Each structure stands twice: as C-alpha cells, then as structure tokens.
C-alpha positions in Angstrom: 22.9 -19.0 18.6 22.6 -16.0 16.2 25.0 -13.2 15.5 22.2 -11.2 13.8 20.6 -8.4 15.9 19.3 -4.5 15.1 17.1 -1.1 15.0 16.6 2.0 12.9 17.4 5.6 12.6 16.0 7.3 9.6 14.0 10.4 8.6 10.7 10.3 10.4 7.6 9.2 8.6 5.7 12.3 7.5 8.8 14.5 7.8 8.5 17.4 5.3 10.5 17.1 2.1 11.2 20.2 0.0 9.8 23.6 0.4 6.0 24.4 0.3 4.7 25.7 -3.0 3.4 29.2 -3.1 0.5 30.0 -5.4 1.3 33.8 -5.1 4.2 34.8 -7.3 5.3 38.4 -7.6 4.8 39.8 -11.0 8.4 41.3 -10.8 9.8 37.8 -10.2 7.8 36.5 -13.1 9.1 39.1 -15.5 12.7 38.4 -14.4 12.2 34.7 -14.9 10.8 35.3 -18.4 13.6 37.6 -19.4 16.3 35.2 -18.1 14.6 32.4 -20.1 14.5 34.4 -23.3 18.1 35.4 -22.9 19.1 31.8 -22.5 17.2 31.1 -25.7 14.7 28.8 -24.0 10.9 28.9 -23.5 9.8 29.1 -19.9 7.3 26.1 -19.6 5.7 24.8 -16.5 6.5 21.3 -17.7 9.0 19.2 -19.5 8.1 17.3 -22.7 6.5 14.0 -21.9 8.9 11.1 -22.1 12.1 13.1 -21.3 14.4 11.1 -19.1 16.1 12.7 -16.2 17.5 10.0 -13.9 20.9 8.5 -14.6 22.1 8.0 -11.0 21.2 5.0 -8.8 18.0 5.6 -6.8 16.4 3.9 -3.8 13.2 2.1 -4.6 10.4 4.7 -4.9 7.3 4.6 -2.8 4.0 4.1 -4.6 1.3 5.4 -2.2 -2.4 4.8 -2.6 -4.8 7.4 -1.3 -7.4 5.8 1.1 -8.6 8.9 2.9 -11.5 9.7 0.6 -13.8 6.8 1.3 -12.2 4.6 -1.3 -13.9 1.2 -1.1 -11.0 -1.2 -2.0 -7.4 -1.1 -1.0 -4.0 -2.7 -1.6 -4.7 -5.1 1.3 -7.9 -6.3 -0.2 -7.6 -9.7 -1.8 -11.2 -9.7 -2.9 -12.3 -9.4 -6.5 -12.2 -5.6 -6.6 -9.2 -5.1 -4.4 -5.8 -3.9 -5.5 -3.7 -6.6 -3.8 -2.5 -8.2 -7.1 -1.5 -4.7 -8.4 0.4 -4.2 -5.1 2.2 -7.5 -5.6 3.1 -6.6 -9.3 4.7 -3.4 -8.2 6.5 -5.0 -5.2 8.0 -7.5 -7.6 9.2 -4.7 -9.8 11.1 -3.3 -6.8 8.7 -0.5 -5.6 7.8 0.1 -1.9 4.0 0.0 -1.9 2.0 1.8 0.8 -1.4 3.4 1.4 -2.3 6.5 3.4 -5.4 7.4 5.4 -4.0 10.9 6.2 -5.2 14.1 4.7 -3.1 14.4 1.5 -1.8 17.8 2.4 0.0 16.0 5.2 0.7 12.7 3.5 2.6 14.0 0.5 5.0 16.0 2.7 6.6 12.7 3.6 7.0 11.7 -0.1 10.0 12.6 -2.1 11.3 13.1 -5.6 10.3 10.0 -7.7 7.7 8.7 -5.3 4.3 8.1 -6.9 0.8 9.0 -5.5 -2.0 6.8 -6.7 -5.6 8.3 -6.4 -8.3 5.7 -7.0 -11.9 6.8 -7.0 -13.2 8.2 -3.8 -16.9 8.3 -2.7 -18.7 11.5 -1.7 -15.5 13.0 -0.3 -14.0 15.9 -2.2 -10.3 17.0 -2.2 -9.8 20.1 -0.1 -8.1 23.2 -1.5 -5.2 22.5 0.8 -4.9 18.9 -0.6 -4.9 20.1 -4.2 -2.3 22.8 -3.4 -0.1 20.2 -1.6 -0.4 17.7 -4.5 0.6 20.3 -7.0 3.6 21.2 -4.9 4.5 17.5 -4.6 4.4 17.0 -8.4 6.3 20.2 -9.1 9.2 19.1 -6.9 9.5 15.8 -8.7 6.7 13.5 -7.6 4.5 11.3 -9.8 0.7 11.3 -9.8 -1.6 8.7 -11.3 -5.3 9.6 -11.1 -7.6 6.6 -11.8 -10.9 8.0 -13.0 -14.2 6.3 -13.8 -16.9 6.4 -16.5 -19.5 8.6 -14.7 -19.9 10.9 -11.8 -21.2 8.1 -9.6 -20.5 8.8 -5.9 -19.2 12.3 -7.1 -16.0 10.7 -8.4 -15.7 12.9 -11.5 -16.4 16.2 -9.9 -13.9 15.6 -7.1 -11.2 14.4 -9.3 -11.7 17.2 -11.9 -11.0 19.7 -9.1 -7.5 18.3 -9.1 -6.7 17.2 -12.7 -7.9 20.4 -14.3 -4.7 22.0 -13.1 -2.9 19.6 -15.5 -5.0 20.5 -18.5 -7.4 17.6 -18.6 -10.9 16.6 -17.2 -13.2 13.6 -17.0 -16.4 14.0 -19.1 -18.7 11.6 -17.2 -19.2 9.5 -20.4 -17.7 6.2 -21.5 -16.8 4.0 -24.4 -18.3 0.5 -24.9 -18.4 -2.1 -27.6 -20.3 -5.1 -28.7 -18.2 -8.1 -29.6 -14.5 -7.6 -29.2 -14.4 -9.2 -25.7 -17.2 -11.8 -25.5 -17.3 -11.6 -21.7 -18.9 -8.1 -21.5 -19.4 -5.2 -23.9 -18.1 -3.0 -21.2 -14.6 -4.5 -21.5 -12.8 -2.9 -24.5 -9.4 -3.4 -25.8 -7.7 0.0 -26.2 -4.8 1.5 -28.2 -1.8 2.4 -26.1 0.7 5.0 -27.2 4.1 5.8 -25.7 4.4 2.5 -23.8 5.3 -1.0 -25.0 2.2 -2.7 -23.5 0.0 -3.6 -26.5 -2.9 -5.9 -25.3 -4.6 -3.6 -22.7 -8.3 -3.6 -21.9 -10.4 -1.2 -19.8 -13.8 -1.7 -18.2 -16.5 1.0 -18.8 -13.7 3.3 -19.9 -14.3 6.9 -19.0 -13.6 9.6 -21.6 -11.3 12.5 -21.0 -11.1 16.0 -22.6 -7.9 18.1 -22.9 -8.7 21.7 -21.9 -8.2 24.4 -24.4 -4.6 25.7 -24.6 -3.1 22.4 -23.3 -3.1 20.5 -26.6 0.7 20.6 -26.9 1.4 19.9 -23.2 -0.9 16.9 -22.7 -0.1 13.7 -24.6 -2.7 11.1 -25.3 -1.6 7.6 -24.2 -4.9 5.5 -24.3 -7.5 5.8 -27.1 -10.7 3.8 -27.9 -10.4 1.6 -30.9 -12.5 1.8 -34.1 -14.7 -1.1 -33.1 -16.2 0.8 -30.1 -19.1 3.2 -30.1 -16.6 6.0 -29.7 -13.6 5.5 -32.1 -10.6 7.5 -31.1 -12.1 8.6 -27.8 -9.5 9.9 -25.3 -9.2 7.4 -22.4 -5.8 8.2 -20.9 -3.2 11.0 -21.0 0.2 12.0 -19.5 1.9 15.3 -19.0 4.6 16.9 -16.8 4.5 19.7 -14.3 7.7 21.3 -12.9 10.0 18.3 -12.2 7.2 15.8 -11.8 4.9 13.7 -14.0 1.2 13.0 -14.2 -1.0 10.3 -15.7 -4.8 10.2 -15.8 -6.8 7.2 -17.0 -10.5 6.9 -17.3 -10.7 3.5 -15.6 -9.8 2.0 -12.3 -11.3 -1.5 -12.7 -8.6 -2.7 -15.1 -6.1 -2.8 -12.2 -8.3 -4.7 -9.7 -8.2 -8.4 -8.8 -11.1 -9.2 -11.1 -11.5 -12.9 -11.7 -11.4 -14.6 -15.1 -8.3 -12.5 -16.0 -10.4 -9.4 -16.7 -8.5 -7.1 -14.4 -4.8 -6.8 -13.6 -4.4 -10.4 -14.9 -5.7 -9.6 -18.4 -3.2 -9.4 -21.3 -0.7 -6.6 -20.8 -2.6 -4.8 -18.1 0.1 -5.5 -15.5 2.8 -4.6 -17.9 1.1 -1.3 -18.6 0.8 -0.6 -14.9 4.5 -1.2 -14.3 5.5 0.9 -17.3 3.3 3.8 -16.2 4.6 3.7 -12.7 8.2 3.5 -14.1 7.6 6.6 -16.2 6.0 8.5 -13.3 8.9 7.7 -10.9 11.3 8.3 -13.8 13.4 5.5 -12.3 12.4 2.4 -14.3 13.3 0.6 -11.1 14.5 -3.0 -11.4 16.0 -4.4 -8.1 19.3 -6.0 -8.7 20.4 -6.5 -5.1 18.8 -8.9 -2.6 20.1 -9.1 1.0 19.4 -12.1 3.1 17.8 -9.9 5.8 16.2 -6.5 5.5 16.4 -5.9 9.3 19.1 -7.3 11.6 19.5 -7.0 15.4 23.0 -7.5 16.9 26.4 -6.1 17.6 27.9 -7.8 14.4 26.6 -9.7 11.5 27.7 -11.4 8.3 25.2 -10.3 5.6 24.9 -11.8 2.2 23.8 -9.5 -0.6 22.9 -11.3 -3.9 23.6 -9.4 -7.1 24.5 -10.1 -10.7 27.8 -11.4 -12.1 30.4 -8.6 -12.5 28.3 -6.1 -10.5 30.2 -3.7 -8.3 28.6 -2.9 -5.0 29.5 0.0 -2.7 28.0 1.2 0.6 27.0 4.4 2.2 26.3 4.4 6.0 23.9 6.9 7.6 22.0 7.2 10.8 24.2 5.3 13.1 27.6 4.0 14.0 27.8 1.0 11.7 30.9 -0.3 10.0 31.0 -2.7 7.0 34.5 -3.7 7.9 35.1 -6.2 5.2 33.6 -7.4 1.9 34.2 -10.5 -0.2 32.9 -10.8 -3.8 31.9 -14.0 -5.5 31.8 -14.9 -9.2 28.0 -15.2 -9.1 27.6 -11.6 -8.2 27.0 -12.1 -4.5 28.9 -10.3 -1.8 29.5 -11.1 1.9 29.7 -8.2 4.2 30.8 -8.2 7.8 28.9 -5.5 9.7 29.9 -4.0 13.1 26.9 -2.5 14.8 27.5 0.0 17.6 24.2 1.8 17.5 21.0 1.9 15.4 21.3 2.8 11.8 21.2 1.5 8.2 23.5 0.7 5.3 22.7 1.6 1.7 24.1 -1.0 -0.7 24.6 0.7 -4.1 25.0 -0.5 -7.6 24.9 1.4 -10.9 21.1 1.6 -11.0 19.6 1.0 -7.5 20.1 1.4 -3.8 19.0 -1.3 -1.3 18.7 -0.3 2.3 19.2 -2.7 5.2 18.4 -1.6 8.8 20.4 -2.5 11.8 19.3 -2.4 15.5 21.7 -2.5 18.4 20.4 -5.3 20.7 18.4 -4.5 23.8 20.2 -4.4 27.1 18.4 -7.6 28.2 17.7 -10.1 25.4 14.4 -11.8 26.1 13.2 -13.2 22.8 14.0 -13.6 19.2 11.3 -12.3 16.8 11.1 -12.6 13.0 8.9 -10.4 10.8 8.0 -12.6 7.8 8.0 -10.4 4.7 7.2 -13.2 2.3 4.0 -13.6 0.2 3.9 -9.9 -0.6 3.2 -8.8 3.0 4.3 -5.4 4.3 8.1 -5.0 4.9 10.1 -3.8 7.9 10.7 -0.5 6.0 10.5 3.2 6.7 7.8 3.7 4.1 4.3 4.9 5.0 2.9 1.3 5.3 6.2 -0.2 6.6 6.5 -1.9 9.9 9.8 -0.3 11.0 8.3 1.7 13.9 6.5 -1.5 15.3 9.8 -3.4 14.9 11.6 -0.8 16.9 9.0 -1.0 19.7 9.5 -4.8 19.9 13.2 -4.2 20.2 12.7 -1.6 22.8 10.6 -4.1 24.7 13.5 -6.5 25.0 13.3 -8.5 21.7 15.9 -9.1 19.0 14.1 -8.5 15.8 14.8 -9.6 12.2 12.9 -9.3 9.0 13.3 -11.2 5.7 11.2 -12.4 2.8 13.2 -15.6 2.5 12.2 -19.0 3.8 14.0 -19.6 7.0 13.9 -21.9 10.1 10.9 -20.4 11.7 11.1 -22.8 14.6 14.3 -21.0 15.8 12.3 -17.9 16.9 10.2 -17.4 19.9 7.7 -15.6 17.7 7.0 -15.0 14.0 5.0 -12.0 12.9 3.0 -12.5 9.7 1.2 -9.3 8.4 -1.5 -9.6 5.8 0.1 -11.8 3.2 -1.4 -11.5 -0.3 -0.5 -14.9 -1.7 -1.7 -18.4 -0.7 0.7 -20.7 1.1 1.7 -24.3 0.0 1.3 -27.1 2.6 5.1 -27.1 3.1 5.1 -23.4 3.7 2.3 -23.7 6.2 4.0 -26.5 8.1 7.3 -24.6 8.3 5.5 -21.5 9.8 3.5 -23.6 12.3 6.8 -24.8 13.7 7.3 -21.4 15.2 6.9 -21.3 19.0 4.4 -18.4 18.7 2.6 -16.7 15.8 1.4 -13.1 15.6 -1.0 -12.8 12.7 -2.1 -9.3 11.6 -4.9 -9.5 9.0 -7.0 -6.9 7.2 -10.4 -6.5 5.6 -10.9 -8.6 2.4 -14.1 -7.5 0.9 -16.7 -9.3 -1.2 -18.6 -7.1 -3.6 -20.5 -4.8 -1.4 -24.0 -6.2 -1.6 -26.0 -9.1 -2.8 -27.4 -7.5 -6.0 -23.8 -6.6 -7.1 -22.8 -10.2 -6.6 -25.7 -11.4 -8.7 -24.9 -8.9 -11.4 -21.3 -10.0 -11.7 -22.2 -13.7 -11.8 -24.8 -13.0 -14.4 -22.3 -11.1 -16.6 -19.5 -13.6 -16.1 -20.7 -17.2 -15.5 -18.4 -18.8 -13.0 -17.3 -15.5 -11.5 -15.9 -16.1 -8.0 -17.2 -13.4 -5.6 -15.9 -15.1 -2.5 -12.6 -13.6 -1.5 -9.6 -15.6 -0.3 -7.8 -14.7 2.9 -4.3 -16.1 2.5 -3.6 -15.6 6.2 -6.3 -18.2 6.9 -3.9 -20.8 5.5 -1.9 -20.3 8.7 -4.6 -19.4 11.2 -7.3 -22.0 10.5 -5.2 -25.0 11.5 -4.8 -23.2 14.9 -8.6 -22.6 15.3 -8.7 -18.9 14.2 -10.4 -17.5 11.1 -10.2 -14.1 9.6 -13.7 -13.4 8.1 -14.6 -11.2 5.1 -16.8 -9.0 7.4 -15.8 -5.5 8.2 -15.8 -4.1 11.7 -17.9 -1.0 10.9 -19.3 1.9 12.8 -23.1 1.7 13.5 -23.3 5.3 12.3 -23.4 4.8 8.5 -23.6 8.6 7.9 -20.3 9.3 9.6 -17.6 10.7 7.3 -15.4 7.7 7.8 -17.6 4.9 9.2 -14.8 2.3 8.8 -12.6 4.1 11.3 -13.7 2.5 14.5 -12.7 2.6 18.1 -12.4 -0.9 19.5 -12.2 -2.0 23.1 -9.0 -3.6 24.3 -9.4 -6.1 27.2 -6.8 -7.1 29.7 -7.6 -10.8 30.2 -9.7 -11.5 27.2 -13.3 -12.6 26.8 -13.9 -16.3 27.2 -17.5 -17.2 26.5 -19.7 -15.0 28.6 -16.9 -13.8 30.9 -15.5 -10.6 29.4 -12.1 -9.2 30.5 -11.7 -5.8 32.0 -11.6 -2.8 29.6 -8.1 -1.3 29.6 -8.4 1.2 26.7 -9.5 1.8 23.1 -7.7 1.6 19.8 -8.6 3.1 16.4 -8.8 0.6 13.5 -9.2 1.2 9.7 -11.1 -1.3 7.7 -10.7 -4.0 10.3 -12.0 -7.5 9.7 -14.0 -9.6 12.1 -11.8 -12.5 13.6 -13.4 -15.6 15.0 -11.7 -18.1 17.4 -13.0 -21.7 17.6 -10.0 -23.3 19.3 -10.6 -24.6 22.9 -9.6 -22.0 25.4 -9.5 -19.2 22.8 -10.3 -15.7 24.0 -11.2 -12.4 22.6 -8.9 -9.5 23.7 -10.2 -6.8 21.4 -13.7 -6.1 20.1 -15.8 -3.5 18.4 -18.6 -2.1 20.6 -21.9 -1.5 18.9 -20.4 -2.0 15.5 -22.1 -3.4 12.4 -20.9 -6.0 9.9 -22.1 -7.6 6.7 -24.2 -5.3 4.6 -22.8 -2.2 6.4 -20.0 -2.0 3.8 -22.5 -1.2 1.1 -24.3 1.4 3.2 -21.0 3.3 3.4 -21.4 4.2 -0.2 -24.7 6.0 0.4 -24.8 9.8 0.2 -23.9 11.4 3.5 -27.4 12.8 4.0 -29.0 9.3 3.7 -29.0 7.7 7.1 -29.3 4.0 7.8 -30.8 2.7 11.0 -29.5 -0.7 12.1 -31.6 -3.1 14.2 -29.9 -3.8 17.5 -30.7 -7.5 17.6 -29.8 -8.2 14.0 -27.1 -5.8 12.9 -25.3 -4.4 15.9 -22.8 -6.8 17.4 -19.8 -6.8 19.7 -17.6 -7.7 16.8 -14.4 -9.6 17.8 -11.2 -8.2 16.1 -8.5 -9.5 18.4 -8.3 -13.1 19.6 -5.7 -15.4 21.0 -4.9 -19.0 21.9 -2.0 -20.4 23.7 0.4 -20.1 20.8 -1.4 -17.8 18.3 -2.4 -14.1 18.6 -4.5 -12.6 15.8 -5.7 -9.0 15.1 -7.9 -8.1 12.2 -6.2 -4.9 11.1 -2.6 -4.2 10.2 -2.9 -0.4 9.8 -2.3 0.5 13.5 1.1 -1.2 13.3 2.3 0.7 10.2 4.6 3.7 10.3 1.8 6.1 9.5 -0.2 5.1 12.5 2.0 3.4 15.1 2.5 5.9 17.9 0.2 8.4 16.2 -3.2 6.8 16.1 -5.3 6.3 19.2 -4.4 3.1 21.1 -1.8 1.9 18.6 0.8 1.7 21.3 -1.6 -0.1 23.6 -2.0 -2.8 20.9 1.7 -3.0 20.5 2.2 -3.4 24.2 -0.4 -6.2 24.4 1.4 -8.1 21.6 4.8 -7.6 23.2 3.6 -8.8 26.6 1.9 -11.8 25.0 5.1 -12.7 23.1 7.2 -12.5 26.3 4.7 -14.4 28.4 6.3 -17.8 29.2 9.2 -17.4 26.8 
C-alpha cells in the first residue's frame, strides 16, 4: 500500500552543547590574552559590534525557545488574546523551529546550540537563580541569541527578576513607561515607536517600559527602539541590542506587542510581525528562509521515494547521519524539485542541503510486526515530528516501537488511508473541507492545550471598555475537529487546588484503565504530570473519561496564580474543587487536554508521560 516507513537517531534532547562557562578566570590567563590581543593590533572586547554578520554557510533551522518555567501566564500554545500562538506561527512560517521549555534554564539551554534563540517573556514572582543566569551567559557567549521581553513596571516582580539577568549585558529596566494621547485612538498606552537598525517602520508598543544603559556600556549597547516626540517621554529608550562573546542579545520594554491581541493591536499591527522576524533573524544570525520542502518530515519503511521541493536552478546535496540510510539516486526537475530514492536499513535522518539552509528528514526502520499506519498531522502550525524541545519525535518513536508505521507531514493528504491521525494543538482554524478530510480518518488522536481568556472578569471588562468590540473569548481551532465528534476542549485550566504552590498549573492527574462513564469510574492505574492542561468535555453517547484531575480547580483559579506566594486562596469544595476531566474518548476519537507530556522535553522524563503514551498506543491498536 505504502512504501513509506521510519524512526530517528539524533543527539538527545537536553544533551550538553559546548563547554560550561567559568566565571573564575586566572589573572595570568587574562594578562596573556590582553598581551596577545595588543600584539595582534586588536582590542580585546567581550562582544562584537552590533550588526556584524558571521554566518555564510548553510544552517539548519534554529530553535526559538520560550521560557515557561517562571510562572509565565501565556504561552506559544495559547490562542487566546494574550497568548503567543500567532507569533509562533509567524516564526514557523519564517522557517524557525519554535519550542517552549518548563525546565530550569540552567538545564534547558544546555540542549540549545549556536544560533538558537532563547525568548524570556515576563515571569511572575519567580526569580532567575544564580545558576540560571550563569548558564544563560554561557549560552550567549558560545553563540546563542537572547531576547528579553520586559514590561512597564515591576508588577509581579518582573523588572527586578529580569534586571538580575540583563544587567550583565549593560542595560536595566527602570520600572517606568512612555504613553501618549492621540497617536493611536484606541488607547493612549499604545504608542508608535521609532525603530533603528531594522527595516520595520510601523511598530507600536503597549505601555512601553523604559530602559537605561549602565555607565561604561554606551559604546557596547545600541539603541534600537525609541519613543517618538509625540509621547510624554520623547526619545526614551525602549529597546536595545548588543553582543556578548559569539552571541547576541536584544531587550525590549514591552511584551504585549507580540501577543494575539485583537483589533490588530498586537502581533497583527503594522510591522510588528516583521520586526519580530527581523530581530529573531539578527539574534540567530541566520536570516533563515526555508527553500526546501519535503513531502514528508518523518517516514517509516525500508525504502521510499521522497520529493523535495526547491527553487529553479537550486543545487541540493545530502549528508547522512545517525543511521544506515542511502539516498541511492536523485533526479532533478526544471521547477527546482528533486526526487530521491531512499534505502532505509536502520533509524536515522538525511540532511538535504542548499546554499543557505539545511532541511532534515527523519527515517524509521519499520517495526518487526506492522500493526497500524499512523500519521502525525503537522499542518495548521501544530508541533512537528522534530528533535526540538517541543517536537514530537520521541512520541513518534514510541508509537513505532509499539508496532506502528509512523509518518509526519504538514501537507494535505488522504487521511482516510491511515488507521489513526494524530493532531496536536493546531493554531489555525480549519475550513469545512479540511475538517471533512480529517474526519475521514479511521481514528483521531487529538492533543489540545490550555487556551486562556484574560485571567479574571475585571480584566475582561477593562479590555472591552478600552477597546469596544474587543473579543475576549478564545478560539480553540482543535474544536473544529473534535466538536463534530462530541468532544469539546474548554478554555478552563486544570489547576492545583493549592494556589500558593510554586507552580500550581503543574498538576498530577489520575489515569483510569476503563474510563469513567457517568457515575461508574474506571480503576486508577497511575498518575501523570500535566502543564497548563485544559478541561475536556465529552457529550457523545458512550463517551468516557480516562484521565482526570483530582481535587483540582478551574475557572478563576488562573488569576489566583498571579497572587504573591504568601497570599493563600481557599477554594470551596462544592463550588471550586472538581474532578476535572482532561482525557476523554469515544469509539473513534481520543482526546487529551495537554500536549506537553508528549513533547521531547517531557516524554519519558515527566511522571506518567509513558503511561499516557501507552494508553494512546493501546487505544489505536484496539480493533485495528
């Protein structure tokens, strides 16, 4: 039926890259370095001049990794008004591999390499440890990029915590902001800003926080965003860039201008998206534009004919690593496409290389006993079967090891030809035709995520008052697929009933063996850790609950998570504490309200992630 079949062998997620940075340098070594520098006629700086280009060789798509381990409220998976899902899509379209991490950053950055970019949105009441600061400095010095998204005040301790890091780069947040009266009629907090060093011209910030360059760093730190003359703070510094070792750093005094804000006041306003792409391109020093597009990103089989779309006149070569794979023949076409015949003797990958980019395709050798064909649908800006932090490669490997042939593609295909199709947290709505094609699959595995409204009622009222017609109700694109099958992903978070916990949205949920149907719960077989999970409801006849939070809260609990750690909230058992369903299934659809346990960062590492994977595998294979 298909000749496509595969798996992966690649450096492990979290594997150290480079050597650890030492803060203690011998004075003798320092003197020698200075003398050598003077002899060579150069000055020994800790940075290169902003704007200097280094990369001329082709590079693999850099990772852009968002920190989520410091109680950040909104994430790249969040399609609500304050989420970063649209920014994630913009960067994915530009060719970057976008991920998020809940790990301590001293651990997370060890798995990031030269040219990868760490994004630090505002955290809440959670400081960066000395070890994290040290690790981030080392990451930047060895070639990483860092973008710190500040805010206009020290609310939630944002400014103090971020200053602990960015002071090492010669800049601090001042806890003050620039506003205006009439430039943007929607709100005086939205101001158009002057951008330097980038092509984006029409950029606007919201309650833009001011920055200050520390004494002695005036020649090292370059202003890139300034307040205009029609604000209350003409010329105020709102954004800077600098370099450190082999890496690059950007600090901006606003984070809201990159969110999904409605009425085109966030990432959709003017050149905000263009500015974001230009900044990430400068930080990665790659200016990455994908020019190769294979038909599949993951293939299972002993041999395969793989199309790789390119541009007319483009030369494509290959490098094979991590397995016994042979691209035995290649045929080029006038339109720039190439057809490769791949022999697959064991797991591995092939890097297809042009003059400016590297595109990696993974190959799994088929399981000993083929039991089912499974497709991971990467379309609509969902996570990819990739080895990045938020990729699904480890989960795909587990499916293969369970006896399934696994493929992954972002293209529209014949979904009815697969025993199961996995759809993980899409960020774009589906058309009716796209829904119909996916509902033709024999089984659907739907992995959603929390999609938050603004955190409390008063915030919603404030936004609708400021912006008439403002839509505070989030969309869940995955519901386009699930609702016709009697399953709905809500916008309620599965949340710990201990609001004063350090991470109340890290919750252990119960996994049941036979599911809960009405008042007949199944047997408890284990627990699994979820991060920002969303409540999932099943209304289809015969639908069952197979995973649920125990004594968890929902609704207003998301706002309580922003309270200071010493301010406790007591929930009322009858009103606030519920056995919140997060995993449900019907005869042909299985749904789970959190994608994080299945990502490379967590699968096999977080409590119960393998248990969740085993439940899904057994469900797919049941009656296939």
